[in-house]
N, C-alpha and C positions, 0 to 999 in steps of 0.2 A: 041117747045121750042127754045129759042135763048139766047146766052150769049152776053151781050153788056156791054161796058164801061158805068158806071154811069155818068150822066150829072148833072150839077147844078140844072136843072129844076126837077130832080128826088129827090132832097134832102128831101123835106117834106114828100113824100111818103115813103122814106127809113126810116126816123126817126119814122114815124107812125108805120111801120111794126115792127121795133125793139122795140118800146114801148110795143107792144102786145107780142113780144117774151119774153121780160123781165118780163111782168106780168105772162106769162105762166111758166117761169122758177121759179119765186117766189112761184107760186102755187105748184110746184114740189120740193120745198125746195132747189133750186139751186140758191143761192144768191151771184152771182159773178158779174153781170152787174147791173147798176143802171141808173138813169135819166141822168147821165153825160157820163158814159162809156157804150157803144162805141159811142153814138150819137155825142159827141163833136169832134170826129176824122173824121167823114164822109166828111165834107167839104174839109179838107186837102187831104184825100184819093182821092176825085174826082179831085181836082186841080192837083195832082201828077199822075193821070191816074192809080191808084192802086185799085179802087173799081169797081167791076163787078156785074152785075145783071143777074139773070136767069129770063127771062120773057116769058109769053105766053099770047097772045091776049092783049098786053099792061099791063098785071097785073104782078107785081113783086112777084115771087114765092120764091126767095131767093137772098142772096147777100154775097159777100166775098171780102176781101182785100188780095192782093198778091203783094209781093215785094221781092227784093233781100235780102238775109239773111246777117246780119252784125256781126255774131258771138258774140253777147252780152251775151248769156247764157252759160258762161264758166263753170258753175257747172254741165252741162249736157255732157254726153259722146257720142257725135255724132260719127257715124261710120267713117266718113272721114271729119275731121274739115277743111281741106284745099280745099275740093271740092266745086264747085259753087253750091249754094243752094238758093231756094226761100222759103219764109215763107207764109203760109196760115194763115190768121187772121180774126177775126170778122165774122166767118161763121154764117149766120143766115138763117133759113127757116121760111117763112111765116106760122103762126100757122094754117091758113086755108089749108095749103098744106103739113102738117106733114104726115108721113108714106106713101108718094107717090114717094119716090126715089129721091127727090130733093137734099138731102144731098149728095147722091152718084153722081148726075149730077154735083154738085158744085165741088166735089173733082176731078172728071174726067176733068172738064174744067180747074181747077187750075193746074192739072198735065200737061195738054196740053200747057197752057201758060208758065209754068216754062220750059218745054222741048223746046219750040220755042225760049226761051231766053237763051238756053245753059246750063240750070241747070242740075246737076246730081241727086239732091235730092229735095224733097218737105218736108219741116219741119213745125212743129206747136207746140204750147204749149196748154195744156188743164188742167183746174183745176182738182185737184184730186177728187172732189165730183161731177163732171159733167159726170155721168155714161152714159147717152144717147150719148153724144159726143164721149166718149172713145169707146163705142161699135161700133159707126159708123166708127171711124178710124180703129179699128181692122178689121171690116168687109171689109174695103177697102185696106187691106194689109199693113197698117202702122205698123211699129215696134216701140215698146216702148224702149227708150234708158235709160241707167242707170243714176241716179241722179234725184234731185228735184230742181227746180228753185223756189226760194222764192221771191215773189214780194211784197215788203212792201208798203202798201197803206198809212198807217199813223202809229203813235206810237202804236196804239192798234189793228191794223188789218193787216194781211198778207194773201196773196193767195199762195198756194202751187201748183205748176204746173209740170206736167209730160211733157217730150219731146217725140214726136213721129216723125218718119221720114219714107219716102218711097223713095227707089231708083227708079228714073224715066228714067234714061239714057238707051239707047239701048245698050251701052257699059258698062255693069255691071262688 
C-alpha cells in the first residue's frame, strides 16, 4: 500500500468511489453525504494538495483530506485551542475494501502528515449518527471533546457533529 497525493487525473475515480460510499451509507441509514458533498470539494482539495489516496496496485482503497485547522468550531472544547492542529476530513474507504484496516491506515497516514507539518493535534468532526466512523476514531485513540457543532445545511436541516482529537506530538 502507498499513500500518494491525489492528482487531477484521479478525480473521476475518486468521485466514483465516493458515490459507492454514499450509496452504502444510505443503505445503512447514514444520510450525511449526497451527490454534492463531498464530491464538489475534491477538485479544490487536489489543487491545494490536501487530498491523499491510499492505493494498492493502482486501485484506490481510500482517500482523505487533511489541512491546517482554522479554529472555526468554537462550540467545541478542544484540549489546547492555541496548539497547532490539522483536520482530517472526508475520510472514505472503498466499499470493496471495508473491514480490511484501510480506515486505520488512513488515520496513521494522516497523523504522520500532521506531525511532519508540526501539528500537536489531529482533529476531526463526525456526525452524531455515523456510528461506524465514531467507533473507528475511538479504536484509533481519538478523544471526544465536549460540545456539539451544529452545521446548518439549510432552514430545514442541520447536522450535529462531535469533535474528536488525538495528540500526535512527541512532546505531549
